[in-house]
N, C-alpha and C positions, 0 to 999 in steps of 0.2 A: 504493500500500500504506500502511495506517495505521501510523505510526511510534510511536504511543502504546503503552506497555507493556500487556501483558495484565492485569497487576494493576490498573492504573488503569482500563482498560476495564470490568473486571468489578466492581471495588469501588465505582465511582461510582454505578451504579444501585442497588446494595444499600444504600449509605448514604442515597441519595435516598428509598428506600422507608420509612425511619424517620420518624416524626413529629418535629417540632421539640422536643416535650416529651421523647420518648425519647432524642433526641440530647443534650439537656441533662442527663438522668439519667446517661448514659454519661460525659459530660464531668465531672460532679461526682464520680462514683465513681472515674474514672481519676485525678483529682487527690487525692481523700481516701482512696482504697483501700476504705473502708467508711463507711456512713452508716445511721442509723436511718430507718424509714419516716417518722417525724415530722419529722426534719431535712430529708428530701427534700421532703415535703409543704410545709413552711414555706418552703423556698427556691424552690419552683416555684409556690407559692400555689394548690395544689390539695388535694383531700381525700386522707386517708391511704388510703381504699379504692381510689381511682383509682391511687395509687402502687403498691399491691399488684398490680393487674391488669397494669400496665405491666411491673413487675419479673418477673412470671411469664413474660411473653412473651420478655423479654431473657434470662431464665435458660434458656429452651428453646434459645436460640441459643448457649448455653455462654459467655456474656460475664460472668455474675455468678452467685453462689449466695446463697440466702436461708436464714437460720437464726435460732434464738431464743437469746438470752442472757437478760438480764432484760427485753429488749424485742426487737421484730422488727428484724433487721439485714440489709442487703444488702451483700455483699462482692464487690469487683471481682476477677475471676480471668483476664480477658483472653482468653477462649476456650480455656482449658486443656483441657477435655474433648474439644475437636475436634482438637487438634494432634498427639496421640501417634502415630496411624497415619500421618498425613501426614509427620511428622518422620522416621519410619523409612523410609518409601517414598522421600522426597527424599534421605535420607542414603545409602541402599543403592543406589538405581538412578538417582539424579539426575533423576528424572522430575518435571516440574512438574505435579503432579496437581491442584492447586487454588490459590486465592489464597495460602493460608497456606503450602502446600508450596513454592510458587514463591518466596515471601519467604525461607523458611528455607533453601531450596536455595542461594540466592545468598549468604546470610549464612554458611553452614557450609562450602561448598566453595570460596569465594574463596581464592586462593593464600595470603594472609597472615592468614586468619581466626584461626588459632590464636595468632598473635602479638598480636592485640588483647586477649587474656586477660592478657598480661603487665602491662598498665598500668592495669587496673581492680582496685581493692583487693578488692572482693567476689569477683571472678573469680579473682584471684591466691590468695585464701584457699582457694578450692575446689581449685585446681591444687596447692597446697602440702599438701593433705590427701588427695591421691589415693593409694589403697592397694589392693593386690590383695585380693579377697574382699569389699570393701565394696559395699553397694548405695547408691543415691542418698539414701535416707532416713537411713541410718547416717552417710553423709558429711555431711548437713545437721546431724545431732546433733554430729558431731565438730568442725565449724567453730565451733559455739557462738555463731553470730551469726544475725540475722534475714534470712537469704538465702532467697528463695522457692524452693520445690521445682522450679518450672518453670525458674528460672535455673540451678540445679544440673544439671538434665537437658540443657539446651541446651549448657552447658559440656562435659558428658560426651560428647555427640554430636559436638561440634566436635573434642575431643581424640581421639575414636575415628576420625573421618574423616581426621585428619592423622597417624594412627599414633603418637600419644603414649601412648595406652592401647588395650586391646582390650576391647570391651564384649560382654556376653551379655544378651539380652533374656529376662526371667524371668517375664513374664505377658503375657496378651493385652491389647489396648487397653481402657481403662476405658469409653470411649464416654460415656454419660450417667450411669454409676454413680458417684455422688459419693464413696461409701465406698471403692470400688476405686481411684478416682483417686489417692488418697494412699497407696496400697500401693506397695511397691518395683516399679519397672519394669525397671531395669538393675542388673547386677552387674559390677564391674570384674574382668575375668579376668586382665589382665596390664598392667603399667606399664613403659614403655620408659625405664629409668633413665638411659640415655645421653642421650636426647632431653630428659628432664627436667632434666638437668645443663645442657644447652645453654640451656634456657629460663631457668634460674637465673642463668647467666652473663650472658645478654643483658639481663635486667632489672637485674642488679647494675651493669653498665656504664652503662646508661641512668640509673640512680639516682645514680651517681658524677658523671656529666656534669651532671645536673640540680642536684646540690649545688654544683658549680663555677659553674653559670650563675646561681645565687642570689647569688654574689659575697659570701658571708658566711663564708669560710673562717676557722677559728680557728687562731691560732698554736700550733704544736706538736701539732695534731690532724689526722687524715686520715680521709676516708670509707673504709669497709672495702674498696671495690672500686677506689679510686684507683690503687694500684700496678698492677692489671691494666689500667686505663684507659690509664695512661702506657705500659705495655709494649706494648699492642696498637696504640697510635698510632705508636710507634717501628717496630714490625714492619710496619705498613701502609705507612709511608713507604719502608722498605727494600724491601718487596715491589713497590711501585709503580715504584720506580727500576729494579729488576731487569727486570721485564716490559717496561717501556718502552724499555730500552736493548738488549734482546735480540730485538726483533721488527722486522718490516718496517714501512714507512709505512702500508700498507694495514691491517696487523694493529693498529697503534697507534690508528687511527681507531676501530676497534671496541673495543679494550681500554680506551681512555680513558672510554668510556661504560659498559663493564662495571664498571669500578672506581668508578663513581658509582651502582652498583646498578641500572643498566638492563641486566639480564642475561637478559631474555626476548626471544625472537625478535620478537614483535609490538612490543615497545618499540623495538627497533632499526629495524624497518620504518618506524615513525613518525618516529624521529629522523633516519634516513638517507633521507629521502624522495627526494632527487635523486641518491642514490648506491646502486648495486646492491651492497650490502655482502655479500650472500649469495654472489654470483658472485666477489667480490674475495677471499674467504677460502677458496674451494674448494680451493686449492692450498696453504693455510697449513699449516705444520708444528707450529703451537702452539695454534691456536684452531679449534674445530669446533662445529657445530650438533648438539645432542643428538638422538639417534634415539628416545629413549623419553620425552622431555619437551620443553618449549619453551625450556628454558634453553640459553644459549650457554656452552660449556665450554672449559676449558684441557685440553690433553692431559696425561696423568699424568706423563710424563717431564719436561715443562716445569714443571709445578706442583711436582714434587719438587725440581727444580733451584732454583726460587725459594725453596723452604723451606730447602734447604741453605745458600743464600746468606744468608738472614735469620739462621740459627743461627750461622753463622761471624761475621757482623758483630756479633752480640750477645756472642759468646764473646771 
């Protein structure tokens, strides 16, 4: 069986079918985002009329658009006309319908995809402006920065998939209609304020940690999230001491990895290759395997006892 991914198998012949000149045009536009016919002709040492013919073909593939300002311009859009229907299909049904849908399916549904938005300033700007009733075009206007519409749509779909927001689709796919392409596609129906608070806290803790790692602390001044960083570190130490002191040796082997964030069953299968950890915790009073997810979980009573112990130590 061929172990090469479907994306690689399909994309390679498509890319091979382009001429070296066409590939060079795409490389230039990907780097510059837009260029005039004359700039492309000069860089490729070909006639402007030849450039026009090649751009028409690439525009039909949805890779760029051509328009007039004071001169003929080609602008890279990266296949935007082609992705909308594929994005929705991949998001809703997780069916790898095409090369693009396969790529986006992986990017959107990966367990920690939503957390990748925490540490990208452009994406964080979008997250911090999420509001009920806004469509993606209005969201782009609210951010006040040059964030591509396609980026905003991707962030919205990721947030929707991971239940941070609920989206409504408000028009059909634009397909090759360039005017319709820039019309609103999604409207935010609901924002999960609790999940949004979690995101803010996680980014704040990471920012406080990064500030300390710079080793440039100023006397008499603290990062806004440093108190929470210290408190969480103390609580984690207390929590770890409790769970490790109240469990059996077999449970401790699993818990030591859970506390290092190896909390998925496949993770533990990989780490405990020579040890049947699933069988060992079947009779556990404190640890169990989730029935609705791949997470390995603590029983509620045990988790509550650990929480009470932490509060008493802090009090």
